[in-house]
C-alpha positions, -999 to 999 in steps of 0.1 A, spaced: 426 170 -180 450 152 -168 489 129 -128 470 105 -122 496 93 -99 511 64 -101 493 33 -98 521 6 -103 542 -12 -77 568 5 -56 603 -8 -47 599 -28 -15 630 -35 6 629 -64 30 658 -68 53 666 -100 71 691 -99 99 709 -129 113 741 -140 130 765 -168 121 794 -181 141 816 -208 128 852 -219 125 863 -224 89 889 -252 90 889 -264 54 888 -242 23 854 -243 5 846 -235 -31 826 -203 -37 791 -209 -49 792 -177 -70 805 -142 -72 794 -119 -44 779 -87 -58 783 -52 -43 746 -50 -34 741 -18 -53 714 -17 -80 692 9 -96 660 20 -77 630 37 -92 597 55 -86 569 58 -111 537 76 -119 509 68 -144 497 98 -165 464 97 -184 451 124 -207 413 124 -209 388 140 -233 361 164 -222 340 136 -208 365 114 -191 375 90 -219 411 80 -222 430 96 -251 466 87 -241 482 70 -212 518 63 -201 540 53 -172 569 75 -164 597 59 -144 624 78 -126 655 57 -119 684 65 -96 712 44 -111 735 42 -81 765 39 -104 751 11 -126 760 11 -163 727 -5 -173 692 -11 -161 665 -37 -169 628 -28 -165 600 -52 -165 568 -39 -180 546 -42 -210 546 -10 -231 533 -1 -265 562 23 -270 593 32 -249 605 68 -250 639 78 -235 634 112 -217 670 117 -206 696 110 -233 701 92 -266 705 57 -253 683 34 -274 662 8 -255 661 -28 -263 627 -44 -256 621 -82 -256 595 -104 -238 583 -77 -215 618 -65 -205 632 -32 -215 670 -28 -212 692 4 -214 730 1 -216 747 35 -211 780 47 -226 780 73 -199 755 65 -172 736 95 -158 729 98 -120 692 99 -127 674 85 -157 638 89 -169 618 71 -195 582 69 -206 563 37 -214 532 44 -233 503 21 -223 466 23 -217 464 -8 -195 466 7 -160 437 31 -168 410 4 -163 424 -5 -129 425 30 -113 405 32 -81 379 56 -95 360 58 -128 355 95 -138 328 109 -160 321 146 -167 290 163 -180 281 199 -187 250 222 -187 244 258 -198 218 278 -179 204 244 -166 203 227 -200 225 198 -208 251 207 -235 281 192 -253 314 205 -240 325 215 -276 296 240 -277 305 260 -246 334 281 -257 325 318 -258 290 313 -244 273 337 -219 255 323 -189 261 299 -160 281 268 -170 277 238 -147 304 212 -147 296 179 -130 322 152 -121 309 118 -112 336 98 -93 326 61 -89 348 36 -71 362 10 -94 357 -25 -79 383 -39 -104 411 -18 -88 437 -35 -66 429 -38 -29 457 -14 -19 445 13 -43 408 9 -32 416 13 5 445 37 5 442 61 -25 426 95 -22 412 115 -51 419 152 -57 400 171 -84 412 205 -93 403 234 -116 416 269 -119 397 300 -132 409 335 -139 389 358 -117 390 385 -143 373 363 -169 343 351 -147 313 367 -131 306 341 -104 319 308 -91 302 282 -69 317 248 -59 297 233 -30 319 212 -7 352 224 -23 381 244 -10 381 276 -31 414 295 -28 423 329 -43 459 329 -56 466 363 -71 439 367 -97 433 330 -100 406 310 -81 416 274 -75 389 249 -68 399 217 -49 377 187 -42 388 156 -22 374 121 -20 385 96 6 394 60 -3 363 41 -15 340 71 -16 315 78 -43 314 116 -50 297 140 -73 315 173 -77 297 204 -91 313 237 -103 291 265 -115 308 294 -134 291 325 -146 308 341 -176 301 364 -205 327 346 -227 332 312 -212 366 294 -214 379 265 -194 414 250 -191 402 216 -180 406 197 -148 435 179 -131 429 147 -111 453 131 -87 449 96 -73 475 92 -46 480 72 -13 469 90 18 500 98 38 487 126 61 495 121 98 
């Protein structure tokens, strides 16, 4: 189970326009060097891997930088470990700042910052439970079973999440089943789409909604590849 999208801040560009007219009669000392205005920009996503029930097992922020010709970058963030996903440049981390200095700077640079911290601030808390033929059962006991497996996802809004996330993020919950391996499939309220021999199940919750998603799968030899959840801003027109 698995992109949760990114929950951290995005680059915000604020442009101020103004006009100045003056006659420079006397030379003036420069207050400092004037830069070229070009600096690295980035996008980010938070990924969380969950166990069968919704508990966090591993989390990390992955940042994608466009360097715009810069030979180095400084990233502010508190990480348990920093992993370079692009080249062999070794990061230097000190006081919440991670710095990369490149011998040959790539056009695009990616790194992973392992951290569990954002997980508690996601806009939904997810919990998952299971039943076999109407009887509650542990997920670890379901592999190879015959009968109807019921998977229930409880999505509860998290009041500790930031205001923007609570009022703008949507939740998508997805699962895929091989039609050749199942006898039946029910998912009330979901979009169920046949793609080749795969049946894709998609649930959607709007910002701030509490939802309880249910999938019922009939099988003679049950197997399940898990669920994927996305928490992303609503940008539909």
